[in-house]
N, C-alpha and C positions, 0 to 999 in steps of 0.2 A: 417376467413382466406381463402385464395385462393386458386387454385389450382397450381399456379404460385410458392408458399410459399415453398410446396411440391416438385414442381420439379425443384427447387435450391436445396433443402438439400440434393435429390436426386442425384444430380450429381455434388452435393460435396460429398457426402461418395462415389460413382465413383472415382472423381480422385486421391483421397484420398493426394495432395498436400500440402507441409505448407503455401502455399499461395493460393488463397484469406482469408485470413481470415475474420471470421463472426462475429457477434455480433447478438442476437437474446433476441428481446423484447417477456418477457412473464409476460402475466395478467390472470386477470380473465376469460378474453375469448378466450382463446389459448387453443384450442380442444386436447384434452388428445392423438389421434394420434401423434398431429405434437408434443409433450413432449415423444414422445415413438421415434419419430425420431434424434429427438436430440440427449436422451439418447443411441441410438443405433451410431449414428455417434461416442460416447465422447467413448464410449465402445469397441470400434474397431477400437479405435485410433487414430481417428479422430478431436483431443483436439483442434485446433485452433477456440477455438469460443471463445466469452463472453456472460453469460445468464446475462439480470438485470435485475431488478422486475421497470414493467414499470407502473404501479401505484405509488411507491414511487419517481420515480425520475422525474415523472410531478408533484407531490407536492413539491419535492426538489425546481425544477425549479421555481415556481409559488409562493415560497415561496419568494426568490430573487426579486420579482418585475417585474415576466415577464408574459405578461396578458396570460390565458389562452389559445386565439384561436394559441398565439404565442406557447408557450409549446408546441401545440399538433404536432410542425413539428421537432419535436429536431430530429435528430440523435448522434452515440458516432463515437467523432472524437481523432486523435492520439488512444487509446489501448481504456478508460474507461469514457475519459471525456467529457458528455451531452454537446451540441451546437444546437442554433436555427439554418435550415436549410438557407443560403442564409441571416441571418440576425444579427448573432455572431461571431465576429474574439473575441478568448478562450485567443490564446495566455497560451495556459499549459506548464503548471511546466518552466516557467520562472522562479520559486523561486522551490530548490530543497533544501526540510528541511529537517534537522535529527533531533528529538526531543531529543534520548538519548544524543546527543554531549551537552547538558544544562544540566546534570546531572552531568557530567567532568566541567562545567566551574563552579557551586557548589560548588564540593568540593576543586577544586580549587582556589577559590575567582577571576573567571573569565578569568585563563589560561588556555591555553591550551596546558597540559602535555605534551603531540607530541613534538611541536613544543616551548615550552617553553612564548610565543608570549600570551601577553595581548589581550585575541578577546573580553571580557566578562565583565560587572561588576565586582564590587568591593564587595561583600553582605555577607563578613564573614570569617572568618577562622575557620578551624572543629569548634574549642570551643567555638568560638558566639554560637554554635544552639546546646539550654538544648532538645531540643525535633522535633521529626519528623516532626512536623506544622511548627519549623519554617526550618529547612533542606526545606522542600518541600514550603514556600516561597520565598527560595533562588533558589528556581529552576526553578520556575516561571517568579523571578524575569530575573532570566538571559536569562531563553523562549520569554519573552518578548520584551527585548533589541537585541535581535538576529532577532529575527522577524521583530522588527522599524526599523537596519539596513537595513535587504535584500527589502525591501522593500523600503525604499526610494532611493538603488540605483536601483531597478526597474523603479521608477519614474522619476530616469535621466534621463536614456537610453532610455523609449518610449517615451518622448519629445521631441526624437529628430531622431527620426522615418522616419518620413515623407523626413529628408536629406539625411540619411543616405541608405534607403532602400525604393522606395516607388513601389507600387504592382498594376500598373495601369491598366494588366492585370485581375487581380483577381477581382482589385476592380469595373471591370464594369460586375461580375457579383453578384452584389450583388444591390436590388434593389431602397435600402435606398441610397447606396453613388451616385449614376445617379440620382437622384433626389435632393439629398443637392449638385451636386456636389463636392463631397470632396476623398478621394483616404480613402481606410483603416487606412491610417497610416496616419492621420487627423482625426481619428473616425467619418470615412464617415458609418460605422456598426450602427445598429440600437440598438446597444449594444456588446461593447466594454472595454472586460472584463478580466483579467490576470489570471490563474491557478498558485494554492499554493500548491505544493505537502512538504505532511508530510510524510515520513517516521520513521520506528524505533520503533512503537506506543510499541511492545511487551519487546526491549531490555528497554526502558525508564521504564514502568509500572515494570519490572523482576529490576528493578535495585533499585527503590526508595524504592518496596516490600520488596528488601534484607536489605537495609540499614535500613530500618521501623524495621524489623526485628531483623538482626543480631547487631546491635547496640542500638537499644532505647527499644526495649520488652524484648531480650535474654541477651544484654551485653556481647555477646561474644567478639567485638570488642568496644575500642573508635571509634571514624569518625577518628581520625587522627590515626594511626592500619591500618582501613580497605585505606582510601584513598594511604596508605606506602607499604600494599602490593597490589593493583592496579599500580602503579607506578612501582613496579620491575615487572609489568604482568607475576603474581604469580611464581616468581621463589622461590622454594623453598618455595612455598607453596601451592604443587596440592593439600593438601585436604583441607585448606578454600577451594580453585576453584572448587574442587568436593561439594561441603559442598556448596555452593552459585548454585550450580546448581540442586542439584536433593532435598536440606530438606529446602528449599525456593517456596512459593506457587508460580505457570507459570501463566501469563494471555494464556489463550486456551485451563482451561480445567477446566471451570465452577467453578474457586475456588473465593467466594464472596469477599476478603480484595480486591487480584489484580487485579480485576475486574474494581473494584470502583475505583483504584487509575487507570486506564487505560481509564474509561470512565470521567475521572475528568482530565488529560490530552488531552484526546480528546477536550475537553471541551472550553479547557483553548487553546490549538493550536484555532481551529475551529471561536472562539469567536475573538481573535485578528486578523483573514484574516477577515472574512467575511464581505462586506460590505467597507472596508478599501480602500479609494479613491488611482485609478491608476493611472498615465500619461496621459491616452487616455480618461478622462471624463464618464472613467468604473469604477469597483470594483476587487477589489480581491476576488477569490473564492477559497475554502480550497478542497483539495483532500486530501485522503491518502492511500498512495501506494511508493510505491521506483521502480518499473522494472528493469534492470539491475542495477541500481545507487546503486542497497544493497551491490556491490562490490566495488564499487568508496568513496562511504559515510562510511561505511566499514576501508578502507585501511585511512581514518583521523581519527581515533576513537579509542583511548587507550582503556587499559583493561575495564571495566564493574563490577559494582558491583550483574550483572545476572551470574557471573560465566564466559563472551562473553569472548576472550585472543586481546590484539591489533591488531589492521588490519583486525582480521577477520569480512566478509562480516556484516552485522547483519541482521532485518529480513526485508523477502520479503511482501508486501502487509500486510491488517491491522492485519494477523493472528498471530499463534504461531511463537517465534524462531526454526526454526530447530530444530527438536528433542526432543521439552519443550511440545509438546500434546499430552500428557501420556495418557489422559481421552478420545483420541480417535475422530473421527470425530463430533457426537455428540456433546460433551462436547464443543469442539472449537467452532459449529454452537452457543450453545448456551450463551459464553461467549461474541461472536462477535456481537450479534441483540442484547444487550445491549443497540450498542454506536447508538445515534441516528445520521440516515445517512440522514434524513431530514437535517442536519449544514453541511452535507459533499456532497453539491451541484455541488462539479467540479467528481465528483467520490470514486470512491475504489473496489479495488476486494479481494476476499480471495480465497486461495489459498486452493484449496484440492488435495488431495494425497491419493488416492487407492492403494491396490494393485487388480490385474486383476482378483484372485476370487475370492473378494466380489463382484464383477458386474460381474459374470457370469450368462450366459443363461437368457432367460425372467424374469425370476427371479431376476436378474442382471440389466437391464433397468428399475424394478418397484424400487429398490433401490437408483438411480439415479435421478431418477421422485421424489421422496418422499424428495430425501436430497435438493430438489433444491426448491421442497413444503415447505419446512422448512421455508430453509432459508428465503424463501419469509416470508411465515409465519408470522415469528418471526423480521417483518421488514429488512430484510438485503436489498441490493444492485447488488453488480455483484461478481458472482462466476465464477470462471476457475477450470479447472478438467486437472490433470496426471495422468494417467493412468499406471503403469511401475513397476515393476520386480528389483530390485536392483542386485538380480547376473545377471540378461541381461545386465542390465546398463553396470557392470562390462567386463563383456564378452565383450558387446560394447568397451567400453574404451580400452583388449587389442586385439582389433580383428575386426579395424573401416570399416575392407573391407569388413566383413561380416553382417555389421549392417548399410549401407549406408543410410537405409531409414526410418530408425528411429525418432518419429517425439517425442518433446518433448516441452511442451508451458513455453517457457520461462516467459514473464510478458507477453501486451496486445499481443504475434504475437508468434507462435510455428517454431522450425528451425530443422534441422537437429540434434542428441545428436552427432554425428561422428564430426561436425563444430565446437562443443566448445574448448572455454579451458581449461587443466587440472582443475582449480579451478572451473571454471562453474560448467564443468563435476563432480566434486566430492561434487559441491551441493546439486543436484540432487539425485546423491547417497547416502548419509547420508540425508537427505530425507526422501527415498523415501524406506531407510530403517528403517523408523518408518510404512508407513503403514501400514493401518490393511485391 
């Protein structure tokens, strides 16, 4: 690693601005001194960076059929999505998919409980599911149908891209477009793929775990009774909601049963995305994150068996739902690294929240470096940090003029905390309250 990399990081530290955002590749050859410089930036509030596992990224790119010589030219576009520089048009996040929505549809026989509209398959009424495996099959059927519908819609408009919005200037920067004499909207790039974002993994896994435990293992409710509790948005059922929140294992705590469900969901999703033809001569590629779509997707999702109320945001990234990572950061890493990130080639991210006291001083730098290395050794892909004090955030919310430069890592970018709306600010306060 040359001196320019160190100089860039040192200048990044001095500027202390939300922009530019950085993408840091870490591999076996990355010097310890550079890792500590990255950790120093993180510890001292310069969190507008994502750190990615370089070796795993290369493997995932090559697994989707891109030659090794091209794979080494990847960079991260958007927030976390690897693409081959000058050769690939990734069209990331054309699909924004809520993995938890299929739980609702399976419970309601394909009907959206918020709108009453039939948007899914008729997979059966509650009494038609004598065991959890039967219900899970209905969940998978709903998931598959929703993905097929959205993929067909994307293919439909991709076929008309060249008429709607041709890109001659951008196309001139692609050697393959020049060689073929075709615009990028006419599949002129060497690789013409479409990103498919899967969000709400924690909510889907936690909800299915709740159904398994509360309906089929404990017999606390029938499936019909559980559905009615959810339809009421827990009105008059606060005890039931708290039981679902606190007495059922949650993703992100290294709990074998719910972790196995999360991995099963992720495998179902990625197998129905990766390699599926798009409308531009390329393929769909799976990613797993939510960005700030965790709010909009949550607004269109009813109450769930994980104890989440209707309209509330869903989980951000691939980690635990807010407030549910009760086992701490190491347990969350142990859960998330059970996923096969080679099957998530369009990128993902684990959001880590830490209290400033956990990374104070020189030992704090060691802690940050060790967390990153542990995650990557386990096979993790991308990781990013917020190192915040909940009380400071409350003060910033009440006295914004005194905290004008306080940064938070929203998704793939940073902003000043005081510029967020109240819902987004409260999300950070709620999440940071859990940080150790």
